[in-house]
C-alpha positions as a printed NumPy array, in Angstrom:
array([[ 23.36 ,  -1.435,  40.274],
       [ 21.651,  -4.131,  42.395],
       [ 18.23 ,  -2.844,  41.299],
       [ 19.255,  -3.12 ,  37.624],
       [ 20.619,  -6.618,  38.175],
       [ 17.397,  -7.638,  39.978],
       [ 15.279,  -6.265,  37.141],
       [ 17.271,  -8.19 ,  34.55 ],
       [ 17.217, -11.401,  36.594],
       [ 13.449, -11.216,  36.999],
       [ 12.821, -10.461,  33.321],
       [ 14.98 , -13.191,  31.935],
       [ 13.956, -15.655,  34.626],
       [ 10.432, -15.139,  33.344],
       [ 11.554, -15.618,  29.737],
       [ 13.584, -18.723,  30.562],
       [ 10.89 , -20.303,  32.719],
       [  7.989, -19.489,  30.419],
       [  6.46 , -22.147,  28.224],
       [  6.925, -25.835,  27.738],
       [  9.775, -25.322,  25.281],
       [ 12.163, -23.492,  27.595],
       [ 14.615, -25.566,  29.553],
       [ 13.51 , -25.388,  33.185],
       [ 17.095, -25.351,  34.473],
       [ 17.652, -21.922,  32.859],
       [ 15.484, -20.3  ,  35.555],
       [ 18.193, -21.048,  38.132],
       [ 21.084, -19.648,  36.099],
       [ 22.609, -16.173,  36.405],
       [ 21.859, -13.6  ,  33.705],
       [ 24.859, -12.111,  31.919],
       [ 24.402,  -9.107,  29.639],
       [ 27.145,  -7.576,  27.555],
       [ 26.743,  -4.413,  25.495],
       [ 28.703,  -1.351,  24.487],
       [ 26.505,   0.864,  26.676],
       [ 23.681,   0.716,  29.251],
       [ 21.27 ,   3.369,  30.513],
       [ 18.689,   2.917,  33.283],
       [ 15.777,   5.297,  33.914],
       [ 14.434,   4.403,  37.357],
       [ 11.481,   6.811,  37.135],
       [ 10.225,   5.326,  33.853],
       [ 11.403,   1.797,  34.76 ],
       [ 13.266,   1.467,  31.44 ],
       [ 16.64 ,  -0.209,  30.952],
       [ 18.354,   0.263,  27.562],
       [ 21.348,  -1.702,  26.317],
       [ 22.996,  -0.62 ,  23.056],
       [ 25.742,  -1.899,  20.802],
       [ 26.284,  -5.598,  20.158],
       [ 23.95 ,  -6.711,  22.967],
       [ 24.363, -10.335,  24.065],
       [ 22.302, -11.83 ,  26.881],
       [ 23.091, -15.323,  28.16 ],
       [ 21.147, -17.172,  30.848],
       [ 21.836, -20.888,  30.895],
       [ 20.954, -22.085,  27.401],
       [ 19.064, -18.886,  26.495],
       [ 21.015, -16.588,  24.182],
       [ 19.556, -13.297,  22.905],
       [ 21.447, -11.03 ,  20.528],
       [ 20.54 ,  -7.622,  19.137],
       [ 21.927,  -4.219,  18.306],
       [ 19.725,  -2.676,  21.009],
       [ 17.533,  -4.05 ,  23.8  ],
       [ 14.952,  -2.   ,  25.714],
       [ 13.363,  -3.491,  28.836],
       [ 10.452,  -1.745,  30.544],
       [  8.489,  -2.704,  33.622],
       [  4.819,  -1.872,  34.283],
       [  3.445,  -0.955,  37.745],
       [  2.388,  -4.603,  38.32 ],
       [  5.985,  -5.754,  37.838],
       [  5.646,  -7.353,  34.39 ],
       [  8.515,  -6.797,  31.979],
       [  8.466,  -6.191,  28.258],
       [ 11.638,  -6.6  ,  26.216],
       [ 12.169,  -5.302,  22.707],
       [ 15.257,  -6.486,  20.849],
       [ 16.153,  -4.341,  17.827],
       [ 18.174,  -5.607,  14.861],
       [ 21.058,  -3.63 ,  13.428],
       [ 20.449,  -2.267,   9.902],
       [ 20.874,  -5.209,   7.527],
       [ 21.108,  -7.638,  10.463],
       [ 18.746,  -9.577,  12.705],
       [ 17.699,  -9.808,  16.335],
       [ 18.077, -13.456,  17.38 ],
       [ 17.336, -15.927,  20.127],
       [ 18.259, -19.528,  20.836],
       [ 17.253, -21.766,  23.747],
       [ 17.33 , -25.444,  24.661],
       [ 13.916, -27.071,  25.026],
       [ 12.884, -29.695,  27.547],
       [ 11.804, -33.083,  26.235],
       [ 15.033, -34.447,  24.822],
       [ 18.802, -34.31 ,  25.151],
       [ 19.448, -31.957,  22.218],
       [ 16.199, -30.106,  21.374],
       [ 16.419, -26.381,  20.587],
       [ 14.284, -23.478,  19.408],
       [ 15.82 , -20.537,  17.608],
       [ 14.457, -17.539,  15.806],
       [ 15.298, -14.232,  14.234],
       [ 13.72 , -11.089,  12.826],
       [ 15.128,  -8.373,  10.591],
       [ 13.42 ,  -5.524,  12.495],
       [ 12.712,  -6.563,  16.093],
       [ 11.564,  -9.194,  18.577],
       [  9.089,  -8.203,  21.302],
       [  8.581, -10.359,  24.387],
       [  5.756,  -9.887,  26.904],
       [  6.462, -11.648,  30.229],
       [  2.808, -11.304,  31.306],
       [  1.356, -13.261,  28.37 ],
       [  4.564, -15.183,  27.49 ],
       [  4.116, -14.211,  23.845],
       [  7.06 , -13.427,  21.563],
       [  6.477, -11.44 ,  18.371],
       [  8.942, -11.375,  15.48 ],
       [  8.747,  -8.514,  12.978],
       [  9.986,  -8.444,   9.349],
       [ 11.605, -11.431,   7.643],
       [ 10.843, -13.546,  10.706],
       [ 11.961, -17.147,  11.052],
       [ 11.585, -19.746,  13.809],
       [ 13.139, -23.22 ,  13.764],
       [ 12.656, -26.181,  16.049],
       [ 15.847, -28.232,  16.041],
       [ 16.938, -31.708,  17.089],
       [ 20.648, -31.06 ,  17.428],
       [ 21.475, -29.179,  14.247],
       [ 18.703, -30.835,  12.215],
       [ 15.576, -28.687,  11.726],
       [ 12.379, -30.526,  12.662],
       [  9.979, -27.686,  11.816],
       [ 10.434, -24.179,  10.453],
       [  8.141, -21.221,   9.806],
       [  8.845, -17.962,   7.948],
       [  6.83 , -14.817,   7.342],
       [  6.825, -11.075,   7.786],
       [  5.295, -11.52 ,  11.256],
       [  5.334, -14.481,  13.663],
       [  3.591, -14.594,  17.021],
       [  4.567, -17.435,  19.327],
       [  2.581, -18.185,  22.481],
       [  4.815, -20.385,  24.644],
       [  1.99 , -21.234,  27.087],
       [ -0.304, -22.612,  24.387],
       [  2.597, -23.752,  22.13 ],
       [  0.889, -21.913,  19.253],
       [  2.413, -20.188,  16.185],
       [  0.67 , -17.599,  14.029],
       [  2.469, -16.592,  10.838],
       [  1.303, -13.674,   8.685],
       [  2.41 , -12.108,   5.412],
       [  2.496,  -8.516,   6.724],
       [  4.65 ,  -7.084,   9.529],
       [  1.503,  -5.53 ,  11.031],
       [  0.352,  -9.023,  12.022],
       [ -2.321,  -9.108,   9.324],
       [ -2.464, -11.236,   6.213],
       [ -3.614,  -9.747,   2.93 ],
       [ -3.937, -11.3  ,  -0.518],
       [ -1.025, -10.326,  -2.746],
       [  1.158,  -9.17 ,   0.158],
       [  3.461, -12.173,  -0.047],
       [  3.434, -15.733,   1.164],
       [  4.341, -17.448,   4.402],
       [  6.347, -20.651,   4.444],
       [  6.236, -23.677,   6.729],
       [  8.374, -26.789,   6.561],
       [  7.101, -29.656,   8.71 ],
       [  9.279, -32.737,   8.858],
       [  7.697, -36.198,   9.096],
       [  7.599, -37.713,  12.55 ],
       [  9.059, -41.195,  12.416],
       [  8.406, -43.314,  15.459],
       [ 11.292, -45.507,  16.513],
       [ 10.043, -49.042,  16.995],
       [ 11.865, -51.667,  18.983],
       [ 12.832, -55.105,  17.588]])
């Protein structure tokens, strides 16, 4: 059980510490995972949580019907969060830079996170919001969203394959105006 706990701590420490948006304090918090079932294959280095999976580490909250975590020989972890039929895989985390800044996202099929590249990919009816408290500051929607937390870069496409094709649908972005507060 200690090996499983260590694997989960390392994976979600990497997720919480990665990128400028993640709150740095999350890296020092314990990881708590709840699910209806867990299976660990030590030979394949795969940990599978099923049934109402909820992961909490500091301000990071991940929810899915199923979560599969695998580790490569170099020690990098890859998490795939699967949505329940008709539901969504979700995440929410506080961002550094202000007292109440958040990032949250969801996908109707799955969310894939690569700890090596610090890239999160959202598949099917994907949505990411940047929030100041409960007020959205920016929002993007599409069939596929790739978010690179190192470069702070979004790519939104109209097909779940990560491509964009004419006639395949439209993406949507809402960018709020940035009002500077000026002193008297």
